[in-house]
N, C-alpha and C positions, 0 to 999 in steps of 0.2 A: 495542209500542203498537198500537192499532187503526188500520187504514188507512182514510183518508178521501180523497175527491177532492182534487187539488192546489189547486184554486181555490175557496176558501170565502169570498171577499171579499164576494159578494152577501149572504150570510147575515149577515156581520159588519156591513155597511152597514145592512141592514134592522133588525138589533138596535139599532144606535146611533140610528137615526131614531126607532124606537118607544120606546126608553128615555127619550128626552127628554120624552115625554108622561107619564111615570110618577113625577114628583117629588111629594113630600109627600102620599103616599097612605097610608091606613090600611086594611089588609086585615082581613076579618072574623075573629073568633075569637082575639084576643090575650089574653095573660094579664091579668087584671083589674089596673087601676092602672098599666099601662104604655102608653106611646105608641110606635108603631113607624113609621119612615119609610124609604122606599126609598133605598138608597145609590146615588149616581151618580158616585162618585169613582174607581171601580176598573175601568173598562172596561164591557163588555157584561154586564149582569146579568139582563135579562129581555126577551124578545121579546113575550110576552103572558102574562097570568096563567094559572095552572093550577089547576083544581078537584081535589077528592079523586078523582073518577072517572078522570082521565087523568094525574095528576101523575107517576106512575111510568113513563109511556110517553113522556115528553118529555126533552129535554136537561137534564142536571143543572144546568148553568150558566146557560142562557138560555131554557129551556122550548120551544125550537123542535122540530119534527119534520120528517122521520124521524130516527131515532137509530141508533147502533151501540153495542153493549156493549163495555166494555174486554175485549180478547181474553184477558187473563191472569186477572183476578179475576171477570169477568162479574157484577160487583156495582155498576156505575155506567155510565151511558149518556151519550153526547155526540153532538151533531149535526155537529161539525166539528173539525178540528185546532186551530182557535183556542180553542174551549171546552175541549178536552182539555188543551191547554197551560196554560190559565188555572187549571185545577184540579190540575195535576200536582204542585206543591210539597206539597199536602196529600195527594193520592191516593197518592203514592209511599211515604208513611209506613206504609201498611197493605196496599197492593195484593198484595204477595207473601205476606203473612201470610194474607190471605183465600184466596188461591189454594192455599196449602199447609197449611191448617188440619187438625189431626188429626181423625180420625173422631169423630162425636158419641158421647160416653160412654154415653148412654141416650136413650130417647125423651123423657125428662123434663128434658133439658138444652137450653138455648137459647144461641145465639151472642150474645156481647156484646163491647163495646169497653171495655177496662180501661185507666185512666190511672194508672200507678204514680207515686208521689211522686218518686222519685229516678232514674227512667229517662229516656233521651233521647227516646223516642217511645212511643206507646200500644201496647197488645197486644190481639190477638184471642183471646178466651177462651170457654170453655164455662161457663155459669152453671147451677147445679142448681136445679130446680124440684120441687115435690111437689104431688100432687093431694090436697087436704085435705078430709076429710069430717067435718062437725060435725053434732050432733043437730039435727034439724028445719031443716037448711039444705041447699041444693044443693051438690054438690062444687065446690070452687074451687081453681084452680091458683095456688099461692103461689111466688114467686121468692125465693131466698135469697142476698142480696148480702153476707152476713156474712163468707164466706171471703175477700172482697176488701176490705171496709171495716173489719172488725173493731170495729165500733161500731154504735150505733143509727143507722139510715139516715133521711135526709131525701131529698126528690127534687124535681126540677123537670121539668115536662112541656113538650115542644116540639111543638106541633101546627101551627104556621105558620112558614114561612121567609119573612120579610118582605123580605129582601134579594132573593130570587129570585121573589117574588110566587107562592109555591107553598103551597097549602092541603093539609096532610098529613091532617088530621082535624078533627073538631069534637066537643065534649062531653067532652074529656079534661082539658084545662087549665082549662076553665071550663064552666059548665053549658050544656047544649043539650038540648032535648026529644027530639031524634033523633040520638044520637051515632053517628059513622061514621068510617071511615078508621083512622088509627093516630096515635100520638105517639111521639116518642123520649123515653123516661124516663131522666133523668140522676140517678143516685143519688150522694149525698155523705154525709159524716158530719154528723149533725144538729147537733152541738155543735162544729163545726170552729173556730169563732171563740174558743172558751174551753177546748178540750181539749188545746192544745199542737200541733195540726196545723200542718205547715209548708207553704209554697207548693208547688204541684204542678208539677214541672219538665216532665213529658211533656205535661200539658195546656197549659201556657203555650207550649211549642214548637209544639203543634198550632195554637193560635190565631195564632201569629206567622206562619204560612204565608200568611195572607190579611190581615194587618194588623188583626186583631181586637184589641180592648182586652184588657189584663190583667184577669183575673177575680179577684174576691175569694175565690173558693173555695179552700180549703186541704185538704190530706189527699187520700187516694185518691178517684177518681171511677169510676163504672161506668155504661155506657149500653146500653140494650136497647130493643126495640120493645114497645109496649103497645097492645092492642086494647081497644075499649069492649065491655062485656057487652051483646050485642044482645037477649038474653032471659035469663030466670032459669036456663035449662038450659045456657047456654054456660059452659064451664069453661076454655077455652084462651085465656088473657088475655095471654100473653107469646109473642113471636115473635123469630126471629133478626134481629138488627140487620144492615143492609146497609151497604156502604161509602159509598153515597150518603147515608146518615144522618150520616156523619162530616162531610160538608159542611153539613148542616143544623145540627149542633152548633156548628161554627165560626161560621157566619153568625149564630147566635143571640147571639153575643157581639161582633158587629161594632159599631163606633161608631155606625152609623146606627140601631141598635136601641136606642132610648133606654130606660134602665132595666135593661139587661143586667147580670146579677150579676157 
């Protein structure tokens, strides 16, 4: 585990004090038709809100700075032992997999988190993409979730973590004239309610690490980062998912996020 100074009580106290000011807030950019409220029932969740520009340079759990990256996976950052311990139950499910992932098969593969139906925990995988060229259109990078879902995909876009007061992006889950940042795209079977799909054991185990609600999603799930097209010539729309995004997925289904699927 990453080494931090022994005494982080001051940071913890600061977080607890500021947290009390953040009840019943609605952060910009939610999925239309949903209300989101900050949870205050599970310890320190936010020192201060984080915008798109600096959200990845702050502590994953409380948004404080400075931070240190996990020494093993280097894919999540924390300000203190307290915050690292608060995330450990979820983090340990994937930390070693991130650290030891096999080499990228090709430049057109991106890293994803796969939630198998009958597994005890999720898996880190490589997802194939292809640069598609159509007549009279700019080249577009298309991601292929079919090897994992084996059916027509639907998806949910997570661009705000309301539990952590962290803005990941805008203009991806809902319209914005100037899209920016990124979202976590969560793919699922579009007809999971009627195609015989069963509850997803690895996804429910992931949510259980932080007291998140049981999800109505059934069948396999797949998560990856998506970028907004900044201009008509941009073709790189998909990026490697980070272990920090695993926390954003879990928090998206927390009881404090009203309307979570």
